[in-house]
C-alpha positions as CSV (number, residue, x, y, z in Angstrom):
1,M,114.5,78.7,121.7
2,E,111.9,79.8,119.1
3,R,109.6,77.0,118.1
4,R,109.3,76.2,114.4
5,A,106.4,74.5,112.5
6,N,105.5,73.1,109.1
7,N,101.9,74.2,109.1
8,L,100.4,77.6,108.6
9,L,97.5,76.6,110.8
10,D,99.9,77.1,113.7
11,E,98.8,80.7,114.4
12,N,101.8,81.6,116.6
13,V,104.1,80.9,113.7
14,F,101.8,82.8,111.4
15,Y,101.9,85.9,113.5
16,R,105.7,85.9,113.6
17,F,106.2,84.6,110.0
18,V,109.1,82.5,111.0
19,H,111.5,81.4,108.2
20,G,110.8,77.9,107.1
21,V,107.0,77.7,107.3
22,E,105.7,76.1,104.2
23,F,103.4,77.8,101.8
24,K,99.9,76.3,101.7
25,Y,98.1,75.7,98.4
26,F,94.5,74.8,97.7
27,N,93.7,71.2,98.9
28,P,90.7,69.6,97.1
29,F,90.5,67.0,99.8
30,E,90.0,69.5,102.6
31,Y,86.9,71.4,103.7
32,V,85.9,74.3,101.4
33,R,83.8,77.1,102.8
34,V,81.6,78.5,100.0
35,T,80.0,81.9,100.3
36,R,77.9,83.8,97.8
37,Q,77.1,87.4,97.1
38,N,76.7,88.0,93.4
39,L,79.7,85.8,92.9
40,T,80.7,82.4,94.5
41,H,83.7,82.5,96.8
42,W,85.7,79.4,97.8
43,Q,87.7,79.6,101.0
44,Q,90.1,77.3,103.0
45,P,91.9,78.3,106.2
46,G,95.4,79.7,105.7
47,V,95.6,79.6,101.9
48,S,96.6,82.4,99.6
49,Y,94.4,84.2,97.1
50,F,94.5,86.3,94.0
51,L,92.0,89.0,94.8
52,T,90.5,91.8,92.6
53,Y,88.1,94.5,93.7
54,H,87.1,97.7,92.0
55,L,85.5,101.1,92.3
56,A,81.7,101.2,92.1
57,D,81.7,103.1,88.9
58,A,84.4,101.1,87.2
59,M,82.0,99.0,85.2
60,P,79.4,100.6,82.9
61,A,75.9,99.2,83.6
62,V,75.4,98.0,80.1
63,L,78.6,95.9,80.1
64,L,78.0,94.6,83.6
65,N,74.5,93.5,82.7
66,Q,75.7,91.8,79.6
67,W,78.4,90.0,81.6
68,K,75.9,88.9,84.2
69,Q,73.5,87.5,81.6
70,E,76.1,85.6,79.7
71,R,77.5,84.3,82.9
72,A,74.1,83.1,84.2
73,I,73.5,81.2,81.0
74,W,76.9,79.5,81.2
75,L,76.4,78.6,84.9
76,S,73.1,77.0,84.1
77,F,75.0,74.5,81.9
78,H,77.9,74.1,84.2
79,P,76.7,73.7,87.8
80,E,79.3,73.5,90.6
81,P,81.4,71.7,91.8
82,W,83.7,72.2,88.8
83,T,86.6,70.2,87.5
84,P,89.9,72.2,87.2
85,E,89.3,72.3,83.4
86,V,85.8,73.8,83.8
87,E,87.0,76.3,86.3
88,D,89.8,77.4,83.9
89,E,87.1,77.8,81.2
90,Y,85.0,80.0,83.5
91,H,88.0,82.3,84.2
92,R,88.9,82.5,80.5
93,R,85.4,83.5,79.6
94,F,84.4,85.7,82.5
95,S,87.3,86.7,84.7
96,S,89.5,87.7,81.8
97,Q,86.7,89.6,80.1
98,M,86.1,91.6,83.3
99,E,89.8,92.3,83.7
100,R,89.9,93.7,80.1
101,W,87.0,96.0,80.8
102,L,88.6,97.2,84.0
103,D,91.9,97.9,82.2
104,A,90.0,100.0,79.7
105,G,89.8,102.7,82.5
106,H,86.0,103.2,82.8
107,G,84.6,105.4,85.5
108,S,86.1,108.2,87.6
109,C,89.4,106.4,88.1
110,V,90.1,108.3,91.3
111,L,92.8,105.8,92.2
112,R,94.9,107.5,89.5
113,R,95.5,110.2,92.1
114,P,98.6,109.4,94.4
115,E,96.9,110.8,97.5
116,V,93.9,108.5,97.0
117,R,96.2,105.4,96.3
118,A,98.0,106.2,99.5
119,E,94.9,105.6,101.5
120,V,94.5,102.2,99.9
121,E,98.1,101.4,100.6
122,E,97.7,102.3,104.3
123,S,94.7,100.1,104.5
124,F,96.8,97.1,103.3
125,R,99.6,97.9,105.8
126,Y,97.4,98.4,108.8
127,F,96.9,94.7,109.5
128,E,99.9,93.3,107.6
129,G,101.4,90.4,109.6
130,V,98.4,90.0,111.8
131,R,95.4,89.2,109.6
132,Y,97.3,88.4,106.4
133,Q,100.6,88.4,104.7
134,S,100.9,90.3,101.4
135,F,103.1,89.0,98.5
136,S,102.2,91.4,95.8
137,W,99.7,94.1,94.9
138,V,99.0,96.8,92.4
139,I,96.6,99.7,92.7
140,M,95.3,100.6,89.3
141,P,93.2,103.7,88.4
142,N,89.8,101.9,89.0
143,H,90.7,98.6,90.6
144,V,93.1,96.6,92.8
145,H,94.8,93.3,92.5
146,L,96.4,91.5,95.4
147,L,98.3,88.2,96.1
148,V,97.8,87.6,99.8
149,M,97.7,84.8,102.4
150,L,95.1,85.1,105.1
151,H,95.5,84.1,108.7
152,P,93.3,81.0,109.3
153,D,91.0,83.0,111.7
154,W,90.2,85.6,109.0
155,T,87.8,85.2,106.1
156,L,87.8,86.9,102.8
157,E,84.7,88.9,103.4
158,K,85.9,90.3,106.7
159,V,89.3,91.3,105.3
160,L,87.7,92.9,102.2
161,F,85.2,94.7,104.3
162,T,87.9,96.2,106.5
163,W,89.9,97.4,103.5
164,K,86.8,99.0,101.9
165,R,85.5,100.5,105.1
166,R,88.8,102.1,106.0
167,T,89.2,103.8,102.6
168,S,85.7,104.7,101.5
169,G,85.2,107.7,103.7
170,R,88.7,109.0,103.1
171,I,88.2,108.8,99.3
172,N,85.0,110.7,99.6
173,E,86.8,113.4,101.7
174,L,89.7,113.7,99.2
175,C,87.5,113.8,96.1
176,G,84.6,115.9,97.5
177,T,82.1,113.1,96.9
178,E,79.5,111.1,98.8
179,G,78.1,107.6,98.8
180,Q,79.5,104.2,97.8
181,Q,83.0,104.1,96.5
182,W,83.6,100.3,96.1
183,Q,81.7,97.6,94.4
184,H,80.1,95.4,97.0
185,D,81.5,92.1,95.7
186,Y,85.0,91.0,94.7
187,F,86.8,88.4,92.6
188,D,89.0,85.7,94.1
189,R,90.9,82.5,93.2
190,I,92.7,80.2,95.7
191,I,96.3,79.7,94.6
192,R,96.6,76.1,93.4
193,D,100.3,75.5,93.0
194,G,103.7,77.1,92.4
195,Q,103.0,77.8,88.7
196,H,99.7,79.5,89.6
197,F,101.6,81.6,92.1
198,D,104.2,82.6,89.4
199,N,101.4,83.4,86.9
200,V,99.7,85.7,89.4
201,V,102.9,87.6,90.2
202,R,103.6,88.1,86.5
203,Y,100.0,89.2,85.9
204,I,100.2,91.8,88.7
205,R,103.6,93.1,87.5
206,R,102.5,93.4,83.9
207,N,99.0,94.9,84.5
208,P,100.1,98.6,84.4
209,V,102.0,98.0,81.1
210,K,99.1,96.1,79.7
211,A,96.7,99.0,80.6
212,K,99.2,101.5,79.1
213,L,99.5,103.4,82.3
214,R,102.2,106.0,82.8
215,E,104.5,106.2,85.8
216,G,102.7,107.8,88.7
217,E,99.2,106.5,87.7
218,Y,99.5,103.3,89.6
219,T,101.3,101.7,92.6
220,L,103.0,98.3,92.3
221,W,104.4,96.6,95.4
222,E,106.1,93.2,96.0
223,S,107.5,91.7,99.1
224,D,111.3,91.2,99.3
225,E,110.8,87.5,99.4
226,V,108.8,87.5,96.1
227,K,111.5,89.7,94.5
228,R,114.2,87.3,95.6
229,V,112.5,84.1,94.6
230,M,110.8,85.3,91.4
231,G,113.5,87.6,90.1
232,S,113.0,90.3,87.6
233,E,111.3,88.0,85.1
234,G,108.9,86.4,87.5
235,R,109.9,82.7,86.8
236,S,110.4,80.3,89.7
237,G,107.9,77.5,89.7
238,S,107.5,77.7,93.4
239,A,106.1,80.0,96.0
240,P,108.3,81.7,98.6
241,R,108.7,80.5,102.1
242,I,107.1,82.7,104.6
243,A,109.3,85.4,106.2
244,D,109.0,88.8,107.9
245,H,109.8,91.5,105.3
246,R,108.5,94.8,106.5
247,H,107.5,94.9,110.1
């Protein structure tokens, strides 16, 4: 008889994605692993994240430098750890601004090409159900958004490195280019609760429309469980229970 569990830290259950395993949100009372590149990244084992990463040329240097300077000043007045209210202010000021610039379509936007997007899609599917479970993602012309739950043994930086490494060389081959394709760093937020999950699904769904993209210029994917729980309007108030949808 197949064993069931109520904790995603049971890695056997994670590998099989047995029905009934509860979704795990950010827990402020548990250990938080903090890593830093240019940005600060908070991690907890087995939680889900809203991730964004972009092509190396997606941000004009003048805008990126302006963003970094304004952010550095703000951080000097708001040292971590932050309250939820201060974190929300940070994302309103800086994450939202970055997202608007990305949606403006700067750079080569090679992900507009279906054959290039297909390489990114394949990188997501390669370790699906082993290193992570995907709930929703969209590949935009110059950046990517994902809602994904990581296996407790895998860290953000390792998973992102794998995605970028698997696709960078192929993108250069397809586009006849050389050198770095992806920005080194990435943006992430741990999913806090059901409403946060809903908001992220809606954001990912609406991003192509917000950026005024035409059909064929992006790829949007959602798991069957997300479609069932969220519906066409993306309103549920609770995250899905974990299940095997594709493999």
